[in-house]
N, C-alpha and C positions, 0 to 999 in steps of 0.2 A: 740072253744069248751071249756066250763067251767068244773070244777071238778065234778059237779053233773052229767053232761052228760057223762063224761068219766067213772065214776063209774057205771052208768046205762048201757052204752054200754058194759062194761066188766063184768056185772053181779055181781059187788061188792056191798055187803050190807053196809049200813051206819047205825051205831048204836050210838045214842046220850046217854051219861051217865051224871047223875046229879053231883051236887057239891061235892059229896063224892069221885068222881074220882080225883085222885091226879096228873094226867098227862094231857097234852093238847090233846094228841091223841096217838093212837097205832093201830096196825093191828092184825088181826087174819089170819094166813096162811090158804091156801086152805085146807078144811077138809070135812067130810061128812055133817056136819051141814051147812057149807058155802062152796059150791063147788068152788066158785071163790074168796073166801076170804071175809073179811069184814074189814072196818075201824071203829075205835071207836073215837068219838070226844066228848070233854067235853062241856056241855051246857054253861059253864061260859066263853068260848072263846070270845074274843072281835071280833066284826064283821070283822075287818080288818085282823085278824089272821086266821080265819076259812079256807079261801081258801088255804093259804100256808101250814097249818098243814094238811089239807085234801090231798093236792097234794103230800106232802111228804109221807104220809101213803099209798096213792094209788101207789106211785112209788115203794114201797116195793113189791107190788102184780102184777104189770104188766111188760111185757117185749116187746121187738121189737117195732113194729109200735106204739102201745099204749104208751109205755114209751117215744117215741119221742114226742107225743102229750103233755104228762105231762112235759117233759123237756122244750118244747117250752113255756109252761105257767110258768115254774120256772125260766125263764131268769131274771125275776124281782128279784129273790133271789140273783142271782149273782151280780146284780147291788147293792143290799143292802149290800152284802159282801164287794164289792169294796168301798161303802160309809163308812162302818164300818172301813175298813183299812185306808181310808183317814182321818176319824175322829180320829182314834188312833194316826196316825202320827201327826196331829195337836195337840192333847192333850198331847202327849209325849213331843213335843217341847215347849209347852207353860206352862205346869204344873210346872216345876221348877221355872220359873219367877213368876208365880201366887202364889205359896207357899211362895216364898221369899217376895213378895210384901205384903203378908198377915201375915208377921212376924212368919211364920211356925206354925201358930195357926190353929189347925184342925177345930175349930168351925167356923172360917172365910174362911179358904181354904178348902171348901167342894165341892163335885162333882156338886151339883146343881148350886152353884154360878159360878163354872168354866164353866159349859155349858152355863149359862146365859151370862157370860162375853164374850164367843166366839160366841154367837148367835146360838148355837146348841140346837135342840129340846131335852128336858129332857126325852128321852125315856129310858127304862130300860137298853138297851144296852149302850147308851151313858153315863148314870150315872155310870154303872159298869166300863166301860173303864176309865172314868174320875177318879173314886175312885182308880183304879189300878195305874194310872199314878201319882196321888197325893201321894199315899203310897210310890211309887218308889222314887219320888222327896224328900219326907220326910226322907226316909231311906238313900238316897244318901247324904243328908245334915248332917247326924249324924257323 
């Protein structure tokens, strides 16, 4: 069962908001206008992100058996979390050598190059983690 079917089965409204919306998604608790609640999704979400944002927001509104359906679909997120932890471990252990090999030069020892060096996809999360580990390596070198 996908997120749209869960929302339909639970009577949860789906509201798409334009580019002026500054969040990926949010939810409206159950109220007189939305007796089963509603989820708000930004139209600018990448196709790959819509499902995970929608499931997260639906998770705020459902309980019991319905939440079990959502959690089954969110197992992928746990895998992603484990991948992020594994990538952080890798980056933490390689960043000091990478920074040193690039003469502690921030323009050469940057997160994009570190990810490329390690064969990691340059996702927002990987770049952010790489930057944190580079900063830590530079700070420790001082």
